[in-house]
C-alpha positions as CSV (number, residue, x, y, z in Angstrom):
1,M,189.9,170.1,47.2
2,Y,187.5,167.9,49.3
3,V,184.0,168.6,50.4
4,L,181.7,167.3,53.2
5,F,178.0,167.0,52.2
6,E,174.8,165.5,53.4
7,D,172.8,162.9,51.4
8,A,169.6,161.3,52.7
9,G,170.5,162.0,56.3
10,K,174.0,160.6,56.0
11,F,177.3,162.6,56.0
12,M,179.7,161.8,53.2
13,A,182.9,163.3,51.9
14,G,184.8,163.2,48.5
15,R,186.9,165.1,46.0
16,I,185.4,167.9,44.0
17,L,185.8,167.2,40.3
18,S,183.9,170.3,39.1
19,E,181.6,172.9,40.6
20,A,178.9,175.0,39.1
21,E,176.6,177.6,40.7
22,A,173.9,175.1,41.8
23,S,175.8,171.9,42.1
24,A,179.1,170.1,42.2
25,Q,180.4,166.8,40.8
26,V,182.0,164.8,43.7
27,E,184.1,161.6,43.5
28,L,183.8,159.3,46.5
29,D,186.6,157.1,47.8
30,S,184.8,154.2,46.2
31,G,185.3,155.8,42.8
32,K,181.6,156.5,42.5
33,R,180.7,160.0,41.2
34,V,177.7,161.9,42.5
35,K,176.0,165.1,41.8
36,V,175.5,167.2,44.9
37,K,173.3,170.3,45.2
38,S,175.2,173.3,46.5
39,A,172.7,173.6,49.4
40,H,173.9,170.2,50.6
41,L,177.6,171.1,50.6
42,L,178.6,171.7,54.2
43,L,182.4,172.1,54.4
44,K,185.3,172.3,52.0
45,F,188.7,171.2,53.1
46,D,192.2,170.3,51.9
47,K,193.1,167.8,54.5
48,P,192.8,165.2,55.9
49,S,191.5,162.7,53.4
50,P,187.7,162.2,53.3
51,A,188.0,158.7,54.8
52,N,190.3,159.8,57.6
53,L,188.2,162.9,58.3
54,L,185.0,160.9,58.9
55,S,186.8,158.2,60.9
56,D,188.6,160.7,63.2
57,A,185.6,163.0,63.5
58,A,183.3,160.0,64.5
59,A,185.7,159.0,67.3
60,L,186.2,162.6,68.5
61,S,182.4,163.3,68.5
62,Q,181.9,160.8,71.3
63,S,184.1,162.9,73.6
64,I,181.9,165.9,73.3
65,E,179.8,166.3,76.4
66,L,176.3,167.1,75.4
67,E,175.4,169.0,78.6
68,L,178.5,171.2,78.1
69,A,177.8,171.7,74.4
70,Y,174.3,172.7,75.3
71,E,175.6,175.3,77.7
72,C,178.1,176.6,75.2
73,A,175.7,176.9,72.3
74,P,174.0,180.2,71.6
75,D,170.2,180.6,72.1
76,E,169.7,181.6,68.5
77,E,170.3,179.4,65.4
78,F,173.9,178.5,64.8
79,G,176.1,176.5,62.6
80,F,178.2,173.4,63.6
81,G,181.4,175.4,63.0
82,D,180.2,178.0,65.5
83,L,179.7,175.3,68.2
84,A,183.2,173.8,67.4
85,K,184.8,177.3,68.0
86,D,182.9,177.7,71.3
87,Y,183.6,174.1,72.5
88,F,187.1,173.5,71.2
89,S,188.8,176.8,70.3
90,T,188.4,179.7,68.0
91,N,190.7,177.9,65.5
92,A,188.8,174.6,65.5
93,S,190.2,172.1,63.1
94,T,188.3,170.5,60.3
95,V,188.1,167.3,62.3
96,E,186.7,169.2,65.3
97,Q,184.1,170.9,63.2
98,V,182.9,167.7,61.7
99,A,182.9,166.0,65.1
100,S,180.6,168.8,66.3
101,L,178.4,168.2,63.3
102,L,178.1,164.5,64.0
103,R,177.4,165.1,67.7
104,L,174.8,167.7,67.0
105,H,173.1,165.5,64.5
106,E,172.8,162.5,66.8
107,A,171.4,164.5,69.7
108,P,168.0,165.8,68.5
109,H,166.8,165.9,72.2
110,Y,169.3,168.7,72.8
111,F,169.6,170.3,69.4
112,R,166.9,170.7,66.7
113,R,167.7,171.0,63.0
114,G,167.7,174.7,61.8
115,G,166.4,176.2,58.6
116,S,169.2,175.0,56.4
117,K,171.8,172.2,56.2
118,G,174.3,172.2,59.0
119,R,172.5,174.6,61.2
120,F,170.9,173.9,64.6
121,K,168.9,175.5,67.4
122,K,168.9,174.5,71.1
123,A,165.8,172.6,72.3
124,P,163.8,174.2,75.2
125,A,165.1,173.2,78.6
126,E,161.9,171.5,79.6
127,I,161.9,169.4,76.4
128,V,165.5,168.4,77.1
129,Q,164.6,167.3,80.6
130,Q,161.7,165.2,79.4
131,A,163.9,163.6,76.8
132,L,166.6,162.8,79.3
133,L,164.1,161.1,81.5
134,A,162.8,159.1,78.6
135,I,166.3,158.0,77.6
136,E,167.1,157.0,81.2
137,K,163.9,155.0,81.4
138,K,164.7,153.3,78.1
139,K,168.1,152.4,79.5
140,Q,166.5,150.9,82.5
141,V,164.0,148.9,80.4
142,Q,166.8,147.6,78.2
143,A,168.7,146.6,81.3
144,L,165.6,144.7,82.5
145,I,165.3,143.0,79.1
146,E,168.9,141.9,79.2
147,A,168.6,140.6,82.8
148,W,165.4,138.7,82.0
149,S,166.9,137.3,78.9
150,A,170.0,136.1,80.8
151,E,167.7,134.5,83.4
152,L,165.7,132.6,80.7
153,V,168.9,131.4,79.1
154,G,170.1,130.3,82.5
155,G,167.1,128.1,83.1
156,S,164.8,130.3,85.3
157,C,161.8,132.4,84.4
158,P,161.4,135.9,85.7
159,E,158.0,136.5,87.4
160,P,156.9,139.3,85.0
161,I,157.4,136.9,82.1
162,R,155.6,134.1,83.9
163,E,152.6,136.4,84.5
164,Q,152.5,137.4,80.8
165,L,153.3,134.0,79.4
166,Y,150.3,133.2,77.3
167,K,150.0,136.8,76.1
168,I,153.6,136.7,75.0
169,L,153.1,133.4,73.2
170,F,149.7,134.0,71.5
171,R,148.7,137.7,71.6
172,P,151.9,139.7,72.3
173,D,152.6,143.3,72.6
174,K,155.8,143.4,70.6
175,N,156.9,146.6,72.3
176,A,156.6,145.1,75.8
177,P,159.9,144.3,77.5
178,E,158.7,140.8,78.5
179,Y,158.2,139.9,74.9
180,K,161.5,141.4,73.8
181,A,163.3,139.5,76.6
182,V,161.9,136.2,75.3
183,V,162.9,137.1,71.7
184,E,166.4,138.1,72.8
185,A,166.8,134.9,74.9
186,S,165.5,132.8,72.0
187,K,167.9,134.3,69.6
188,S,171.0,134.1,71.9
189,S,170.3,130.5,72.9
190,Q,169.1,129.5,69.4
191,T,166.1,127.7,71.1
192,A,162.5,127.8,70.0
193,P,160.5,130.1,72.3
194,L,158.2,127.4,73.7
195,A,161.1,125.0,74.4
196,L,163.0,127.9,76.0
197,L,160.1,128.7,78.3
198,Q,159.6,125.0,79.2
199,S,163.2,124.6,80.2
200,A,163.0,127.8,82.2
201,G,160.1,126.3,84.2
202,A,157.5,128.8,83.0
203,I,155.2,126.0,81.9
204,A,154.3,123.7,84.8
205,S,153.2,120.8,82.6
206,A,151.7,120.0,79.2
207,W,148.2,119.9,80.7
208,D,148.7,123.3,82.3
209,F,149.9,124.7,79.0
210,H,146.8,123.5,77.1
211,W,144.4,124.4,80.0
212,Q,145.8,127.9,80.5
213,R,145.9,128.6,76.8
214,F,142.2,127.6,76.6
215,L,141.3,130.0,79.4
216,F,143.4,132.7,77.9
217,D,141.7,132.4,74.5
218,L,138.1,131.8,75.6
219,F,137.7,132.7,79.3
220,P,140.2,135.5,80.0
221,K,138.1,136.7,82.9
222,G,137.8,133.3,84.4
223,T,135.0,130.7,84.4
224,G,133.1,131.8,87.5
225,F,129.7,133.4,87.6
226,P,128.5,136.5,89.5
227,A,125.9,135.8,92.2
228,L,122.5,135.8,90.5
229,Q,119.1,134.6,91.6
230,A,117.2,132.5,89.1
231,P,113.8,134.2,88.6
232,A,110.8,132.0,89.4
233,I,108.3,130.9,86.7
234,T,105.1,132.7,87.7
235,D,102.8,131.3,85.0
236,A,99.9,129.3,86.3
237,L,100.7,126.2,84.4
238,P,98.4,123.1,84.2
239,L,99.7,119.8,85.4
240,A,100.3,117.3,82.6
241,P,98.6,113.9,82.9
242,V,101.8,112.0,82.2
243,Q,104.8,110.3,84.0
244,A,107.9,111.5,82.1
245,F,111.4,110.1,82.2
246,S,114.7,111.4,81.0
247,I,117.7,109.5,79.6
248,D,121.1,111.1,80.1
249,D,124.7,110.3,81.2
250,S,125.4,110.0,84.9
251,H,127.4,113.3,84.9
252,T,124.6,115.3,83.3
253,T,123.2,118.0,85.5
254,E,121.5,120.1,82.8
255,I,118.6,117.7,82.1
256,D,116.9,119.5,79.3
257,D,114.5,116.8,77.9
258,A,112.2,114.0,79.0
259,L,109.8,111.7,77.3
260,S,106.3,110.4,78.0
261,L,103.8,108.0,76.4
262,Q,100.0,107.8,76.5
263,G,97.5,105.5,75.0
264,L,99.7,102.4,74.5
265,G,97.5,99.5,73.4
266,T,94.6,101.7,72.2
267,G,95.6,102.0,68.6
268,T,96.5,105.7,68.9
269,V,99.5,106.8,71.0
270,T,100.7,110.2,72.1
271,V,104.4,110.8,72.5
272,G,105.3,113.6,74.8
273,I,108.7,115.4,74.3
274,H,109.1,117.7,77.3
275,I,111.8,120.4,77.3
276,A,113.0,122.3,80.4
277,A,111.5,125.9,80.2
278,P,113.9,128.5,81.4
279,G,112.4,130.7,78.6
280,L,109.3,131.1,80.8
281,A,111.3,133.0,83.4
282,L,114.3,134.4,81.7
283,T,113.9,137.4,79.4
284,P,116.1,138.7,76.6
285,G,118.5,141.3,78.0
286,S,118.2,140.2,81.6
287,P,121.4,139.6,83.6
288,I,121.2,135.8,83.3
289,D,120.4,136.1,79.6
290,Q,123.5,138.2,79.2
291,L,125.6,135.5,80.8
292,G,124.2,133.0,78.4
293,R,124.7,135.3,75.5
294,Q,128.4,135.7,76.5
295,R,129.1,131.9,76.7
296,L,126.6,130.7,74.2
297,S,127.1,127.0,75.1
298,T,128.3,124.6,77.7
299,V,131.9,123.6,77.1
300,Y,132.5,119.8,77.5
301,M,135.8,118.0,78.0
302,P,136.8,114.7,79.7
303,G,136.2,114.9,83.4
304,Y,135.0,118.5,83.4
305,K,132.5,120.9,81.9
306,I,132.0,124.7,82.0
307,T,128.3,125.4,82.0
308,M,126.6,128.1,80.0
309,L,124.5,129.1,83.0
310,P,125.3,129.1,86.8
311,D,124.5,125.8,88.5
312,S,121.9,127.6,90.7
313,V,120.0,128.7,87.6
314,V,120.3,125.2,86.0
315,Q,118.9,123.6,89.1
316,A,115.9,125.9,89.1
317,Y,114.8,124.7,85.7
318,T,116.3,121.3,85.1
319,L,114.0,118.3,84.8
320,T,114.8,116.6,88.1
321,E,113.0,113.4,89.1
322,G,110.3,113.6,91.7
323,R,109.3,117.1,90.8
324,D,106.6,118.7,88.7
325,C,108.8,120.7,86.3
326,P,107.7,123.6,84.1
327,A,108.2,122.5,80.5
328,V,107.5,123.3,76.9
329,S,105.9,120.1,75.7
330,L,105.4,118.8,72.2
331,Y,102.7,116.1,71.9
332,V,102.8,114.0,68.7
333,T,100.0,111.6,68.1
334,F,100.8,108.4,66.1
335,S,98.9,105.5,64.7
336,E,100.1,102.7,66.9
337,D,100.3,100.2,64.0
338,T,101.8,102.3,61.2
339,L,103.4,105.0,63.3
340,E,102.1,107.6,61.0
341,V,101.9,111.1,62.5
342,Q,98.3,112.2,63.0
343,A,98.7,115.4,64.8
344,S,101.0,117.5,67.0
345,E,100.4,120.1,69.7
346,T,102.6,122.3,71.8
347,R,101.7,123.1,75.5
348,L,103.2,125.1,78.3
349,E,102.7,123.0,81.5
350,R,104.1,121.4,84.6
351,V,105.3,117.8,83.9
352,P,105.8,115.2,86.6
353,I,109.2,113.6,86.2
354,L,109.1,110.0,87.3
355,V,112.8,109.2,86.9
356,N,116.1,110.4,85.5
357,L,117.5,107.3,83.7
358,R,121.3,107.1,83.2
359,H,122.2,105.3,80.0
360,D,125.8,104.5,81.1
361,Q,124.2,102.4,83.9
362,L,121.6,100.8,81.8
363,D,123.0,100.2,78.3
364,E,124.2,96.7,79.1
365,R,120.7,95.7,80.2
366,I,118.4,97.8,78.0
367,T,119.5,96.0,74.8
368,R,117.8,95.4,71.5
369,E,117.1,91.8,72.5
370,W,115.5,92.8,75.8
371,L,113.4,95.5,74.1
372,E,112.2,93.1,71.4
373,G,111.4,90.3,73.8
374,E,114.2,87.9,72.8
375,D,115.8,88.4,76.2
376,Q,113.3,87.7,79.0
377,S,115.5,89.1,81.8
378,D,113.4,90.7,84.5
379,H,114.9,94.2,85.0
380,A,112.5,95.0,87.8
381,D,114.6,97.9,89.1
382,V,114.1,99.8,85.8
383,P,111.1,102.1,86.7
384,V,110.0,102.5,83.1
385,S,108.1,99.5,81.7
386,R,109.5,97.3,78.9
387,A,106.4,98.0,76.9
388,T,107.0,101.8,77.0
389,L,110.7,101.5,76.2
390,G,110.0,98.9,73.5
391,F,107.5,101.3,71.8
392,F,110.1,104.1,71.8
393,W,112.7,101.7,70.4
394,R,110.3,100.8,67.6
395,L,109.4,104.4,67.0
396,A,113.1,105.4,66.9
397,Q,113.9,102.8,64.3
398,T,110.9,103.8,62.2
399,L,111.7,107.6,62.3
400,K,115.4,106.9,61.5
401,A,114.4,104.7,58.5
402,R,112.1,107.4,57.2
403,R,114.8,110.0,57.4
404,E,117.2,107.7,55.6
405,V,114.8,107.6,52.7
406,V,115.0,111.4,52.5
407,R,118.8,111.3,52.9
408,G,119.1,108.8,50.0
409,K,121.3,106.5,52.0
410,P,121.3,104.9,55.4
411,E,123.1,106.4,58.4
412,T,125.9,104.0,59.3
413,F,127.5,103.7,62.7
414,N,130.9,102.1,61.7
415,R,132.7,103.0,64.9
416,P,131.9,103.2,68.5
417,D,131.6,106.3,70.6
418,Y,134.3,106.6,73.2
419,S,133.8,107.7,76.8
420,F,136.4,109.2,79.0
421,K,136.4,108.8,82.8
422,L,139.1,110.3,85.0
423,D,139.9,108.6,88.2
424,R,139.3,111.3,90.7
425,P,136.8,112.0,93.5
426,S,134.9,114.9,92.0
427,N,134.4,116.6,88.6
428,D,133.6,119.9,90.3
429,T,137.1,121.3,89.7
430,P,139.4,121.2,86.6
431,P,141.6,118.1,86.2
432,T,145.3,118.4,87.0
433,G,146.4,116.4,83.9
434,E,147.9,113.6,86.0
435,E,144.7,111.6,86.7
436,T,144.4,108.0,85.4
437,V,142.1,108.0,82.4
438,L,139.8,105.2,81.6
439,I,138.6,105.1,78.0
440,G,135.5,103.0,77.3
441,T,133.4,102.3,74.3
442,R,129.7,102.6,73.6
443,K,128.3,101.4,70.4
444,R,126.8,104.2,68.3
445,G,123.1,103.8,67.9
446,A,122.6,102.0,71.2
447,P,118.8,101.7,71.9
448,L,118.5,104.3,74.7
449,D,120.7,106.7,72.7
450,L,118.7,106.3,69.6
451,M,115.4,106.8,71.4
452,V,116.5,110.2,72.7
453,A,118.2,111.2,69.4
454,E,115.1,110.5,67.2
455,A,112.7,112.1,69.7
456,M,114.9,115.3,69.7
457,I,115.1,115.3,65.9
458,L,111.3,115.0,65.7
459,A,110.9,117.9,68.1
460,N,113.4,120.2,66.4
461,S,112.0,119.5,63.0
462,T,108.3,119.8,64.0
463,W,108.9,123.1,65.9
464,G,111.0,124.4,63.1
465,Q,108.2,123.9,60.6
466,W,105.7,125.3,63.1
467,L,107.6,128.5,63.5
468,A,107.9,129.0,59.8
469,Q,104.1,128.4,59.3
470,L,103.3,131.1,61.8
471,G,105.8,133.5,60.3
472,V,108.0,133.6,63.4
473,P,111.7,133.6,62.8
474,G,114.0,131.0,64.4
475,I,117.6,129.8,64.3
476,Y,117.9,126.9,61.9
477,R,120.6,124.5,60.8
478,S,120.4,123.5,57.2
479,Q,122.4,121.6,54.6
480,A,121.5,121.9,50.9
481,S,122.8,118.5,50.0
482,M,125.1,115.7,51.1
483,A,127.6,116.3,48.3
484,P,131.2,116.6,49.4
485,G,132.1,120.0,50.7
486,V,128.5,121.1,51.3
487,K,128.6,122.3,54.9
488,V,125.9,122.7,57.5
489,R,124.8,126.4,57.8
490,M,123.0,128.4,60.4
491,G,120.4,130.9,59.4
492,T,116.9,132.2,60.1
493,K,115.0,130.4,57.3
494,A,113.4,127.0,57.5
495,L,115.5,125.2,54.9
496,P,116.0,121.4,54.5
497,H,118.8,119.6,56.3
498,A,119.9,117.0,53.8
499,G,122.3,115.3,56.2
500,I,119.6,114.6,58.8
501,G,116.8,114.1,56.2
502,V,114.2,116.6,57.6
503,P,112.5,119.6,55.9
504,S,113.7,122.0,58.6
505,Y,115.8,121.8,61.8
506,A,115.7,124.3,64.6
507,W,117.8,123.5,67.7
508,S,115.2,123.8,70.5
509,T,115.7,120.9,72.9
510,S,118.7,122.0,75.0
511,P,117.9,125.5,76.3
512,L,120.0,125.0,79.4
513,R,123.1,124.1,77.4
514,R,122.9,126.0,74.1
515,Y,121.9,129.6,73.7
516,T,120.4,129.1,70.2
517,D,117.9,126.7,71.8
518,L,116.9,129.3,74.5
519,V,116.3,131.8,71.7
520,N,114.2,129.4,69.8
521,Q,112.3,128.5,73.0
522,W,111.3,132.1,73.4
523,Q,109.9,132.1,69.9
524,I,108.1,128.7,70.5
525,I,106.6,130.1,73.8
526,A,105.2,133.1,71.8
527,C,103.6,130.7,69.3
528,A,102.1,128.6,72.1
529,R,100.6,131.7,73.7
530,H,99.5,133.7,70.8
531,G,99.0,131.3,67.9
532,A,98.4,133.1,64.6
533,T,99.5,136.5,66.0
534,A,102.8,135.1,67.5
535,A,104.9,137.1,64.9
536,L,103.8,140.3,66.6
537,A,104.5,139.0,70.2
538,A,107.7,137.1,69.7
539,P,110.9,138.6,71.1
540,F,112.7,138.4,67.8
541,K,111.0,139.7,64.6
542,P,111.6,138.8,61.0
543,K,115.0,140.1,59.7
544,D,115.9,141.0,63.3
545,A,119.6,142.0,63.3
546,E,120.0,140.5,66.8
547,L,119.3,137.0,65.5
548,F,122.0,137.3,62.9
549,S,124.4,138.6,65.6
550,I,123.5,135.6,67.8
551,I,124.1,133.2,64.9
552,S,127.5,134.7,64.1
553,G,128.6,134.6,67.8
554,F,127.3,131.1,68.4
555,D,129.0,129.7,65.2
556,A,132.3,131.0,66.3
557,A,132.0,130.0,70.0
558,Y,130.6,126.5,69.2
559,S,133.4,125.8,66.7
560,A,136.0,127.0,69.3
561,Y,134.4,124.8,72.1
562,N,134.3,121.8,69.8
563,S,138.0,122.3,69.0
564,V,138.7,122.5,72.7
565,Q,136.8,119.3,73.4
566,S,138.7,117.5,70.6
567,S,142.1,118.7,71.8
568,M,141.3,117.7,75.4
569,E,140.1,114.3,74.3
570,R,143.3,113.9,72.3
571,Y,145.4,114.9,75.3
572,W,143.7,112.2,77.5
573,T,144.0,109.6,74.8
574,L,147.7,110.2,74.6
575,R,147.9,110.1,78.4
576,H,146.2,106.7,78.2
577,V,148.8,105.5,75.7
578,Q,151.5,106.6,78.2
579,Q,149.8,105.2,81.3
580,Q,149.1,101.9,79.7
581,G,152.5,101.6,78.2
582,I,151.0,101.1,74.7
583,E,153.8,100.6,72.2
584,E,151.8,99.2,69.2
585,L,148.4,99.8,67.8
586,E,146.3,98.3,65.1
587,A,144.9,100.9,62.8
588,S,143.3,101.6,59.4
589,L,144.7,103.8,56.6
590,V,142.5,106.8,56.2
591,K,144.2,109.4,54.0
592,E,147.5,109.8,52.2
593,M,149.2,113.0,53.3
594,G,152.0,113.0,50.7
595,G,155.7,112.4,51.1
596,G,155.1,108.7,52.1
597,I,153.0,109.7,55.1
598,W,149.6,108.3,55.8
599,L,146.9,109.4,58.3
600,V,145.6,106.3,60.2
601,R,142.8,105.7,62.7
602,A,143.4,103.5,65.6
603,D,141.0,100.5,65.9
604,T,140.4,100.7,69.6
605,L,141.2,104.3,70.6
606,P,139.8,107.7,69.5
607,L,143.1,108.5,67.9
608,M,144.3,109.6,64.5
609,F,148.0,110.0,63.8
610,S,150.5,109.9,60.9
611,V,152.6,106.9,60.0
612,M,155.4,106.0,57.7
613,G,155.9,102.8,55.8
614,A,152.5,102.4,54.2
615,Q,153.4,103.5,50.7
616,S,152.3,100.4,48.8
617,L,149.1,99.8,50.7
618,P,145.5,100.8,49.7
619,R,143.3,103.2,51.6
620,G,141.3,101.2,54.2
621,A,144.0,98.6,54.7
622,R,144.5,97.6,58.3
623,V,148.1,97.7,59.7
624,R,150.0,97.2,62.9
625,V,151.9,100.3,63.9
626,K,154.8,100.8,66.3
627,L,154.4,104.1,68.1
628,A,157.1,106.7,68.6
629,E,157.3,108.8,71.8
630,V,154.2,110.8,72.7
631,D,154.5,114.6,72.6
632,L,151.9,116.0,75.0
633,M,152.8,119.6,74.2
634,A,152.1,119.2,70.5
635,L,149.4,116.6,71.2
636,D,151.1,114.3,68.7
637,V,152.4,110.8,68.3
638,R,153.8,109.3,65.1
639,G,154.3,105.7,64.1
640,T,155.8,103.2,61.7
641,V,153.9,100.4,60.0
642,T,155.4,97.1,61.0
643,E,152.8,94.7,59.5
644,H,150.0,94.6,57.0
645,L,147.0,92.9,58.5
646,D,144.4,91.0,56.5
647,A,141.3,93.0,55.9
648,D,138.7,93.8,53.3
649,A,140.3,97.1,52.3
650,Q,137.7,98.0,49.8
651,A,134.9,97.6,52.3
652,L,136.7,99.7,54.8
653,M,137.4,102.3,52.2
654,E,133.7,102.5,51.3
655,A,132.9,102.9,55.0
656,E,135.3,105.7,55.3
657,D,133.7,107.4,52.2
658,S,130.5,107.6,54.2
659,E,132.2,109.9,56.7
660,D,132.4,113.6,56.2
661,E,136.1,114.4,56.0
662,D,135.4,117.9,57.5
663,N,134.6,116.0,60.7
664,L,137.7,113.9,61.0
665,P,139.1,113.9,64.5
666,A,141.9,116.3,65.2
667,G,145.4,115.2,64.2
668,P,148.6,116.7,65.3
669,V,148.1,120.2,66.8
670,T,150.0,123.1,65.4
671,I,150.9,125.7,68.1
672,A,151.4,129.0,66.4
673,V,153.5,131.3,68.6
674,D,153.6,135.0,67.6
675,L,157.3,135.6,68.1
676,S,158.1,136.7,64.5
677,D,161.6,137.8,65.5
678,S,162.5,134.4,67.0
679,P,165.1,132.2,65.2
680,Q,162.6,129.6,64.3
681,D,158.9,129.1,64.1
682,L,157.4,126.9,66.8
683,S,155.2,124.2,65.3
684,A,154.5,120.5,65.8
């Protein structure tokens, strides 16, 4: 005697060995013996054999028309044998009965399970209709998936997938048909998703891939601004008795800072550090403030930038030459001989801007030798006197030396800064990725650069301490020590910044470019207006949750923007390698990565990459490297050491030790594509 029973939702059959009131011992065809509760026994039979029964019944079940079975079935609860008698005949065979059971079981949209095993009840007609529509829709979607998959494998990209490309790759809805089509095509073609989409023409170019991914991640709603009117500064501001000048790059439109000098030759000089004052017009929570709060910083990249604020707003407050511009001014009085600080004062005023100097046009002429009188060239076209610039140069060196005493070691500029210039008529629109790129060098610590840098450090440190003295919170950057692994933190307390060598450091000098600086400017303006009672009048109070929210958002955004800038600079460096046909580079060994691979830094390009063949060489050694093919999608290039060049490896190694390894330039980029069902992970 055989028996059909249900076990964990599956139908099985075997020979009865013994049977009690509550259960039976059943031997399966495999020889395995199982104990089956009596309630789970569905049908006893003599023939056919269990294996044949299940096989024949499964085949026969597919011939049962569900619509007809639904019509044949009674309205009340029924057993599968009852349906077999109504559908096949009153003498339905064992195979026909089991076929009915299998068909009923696999059609829950028509028949629901009854109160006990093997019993069913018809689903309401409206539920059946809804289920049939859903099944049909699912079939249509599956057909779409199969069609799209076939198109991808065939080398073309369906438009729905093209429209969802970056969402599919980086933030997918795994139930979406577009995603499933890519997964299916990737599996069937045994091709990595990104390579598959490239070959199907979904990605126009490597540049377009990186650019669109950047927009998808950080600017999903686009980079444009709504039409907003910059509010006017209505304060009756006094006119400062100075002629200020700014020093920026030629492409800078957000001129935040300018310098002035009074009293030269009198023994006591007053240095003016003048900062554009959007905080006098903008208020927290205003529409323009909300724009700044969303972006938090200007995004920079070679040949293009995405500003924090609309250009119309920037132009309303930027320190443009030939205008009397509202500014928050810090005046620091020094002894002209010793350059010791004697006093400082903050004023809200209008500052006459004499000229906007551009360091990229003047660096070759405004040199150390010219400033110190060794070079007697007559740069009559420079509207700021040599005496004024010479004083700022002397002051910058002195301030830097004093900070280095606090730091405990000198700041070293071992490598140049690199500049990127794209050969195109305008920087008003994003690059196409095909422009010719020119990479230039600018020695770090160049005089004009150092003048501005030290003046801004002086302002940020002085204002940071002033805010703390008045009990007004600000946004500070601090570093507990310069020990390896101790990172720069942002917070609301005036703590020392060991890396810079100052007792406190509050970013305040770029309010048109960084949101933290705008926030600090509001606090500084309150201090300038209210003095000892500023803590009551400042927009942000001590322990204000809004400040912590701003810090958290800024940290994340600034890190993301820096990563974008690094990646874009790497792209254009690799394009330069391609455009110039560079096959070999001289480089220095920076870090051993394991497995015989070293990370190297190119001597004449802002490029770090991995090489083989340097196993026996010390860190810091200089080598000649033969480059492999550039991969612009992965932003990677690899190389092989072909020659060991003579160099003082120990000296180079010590120079590298002075660099913070957390700030090493980006190496090969890993592109993580969230297609977990794909045949292989996509990474470079």
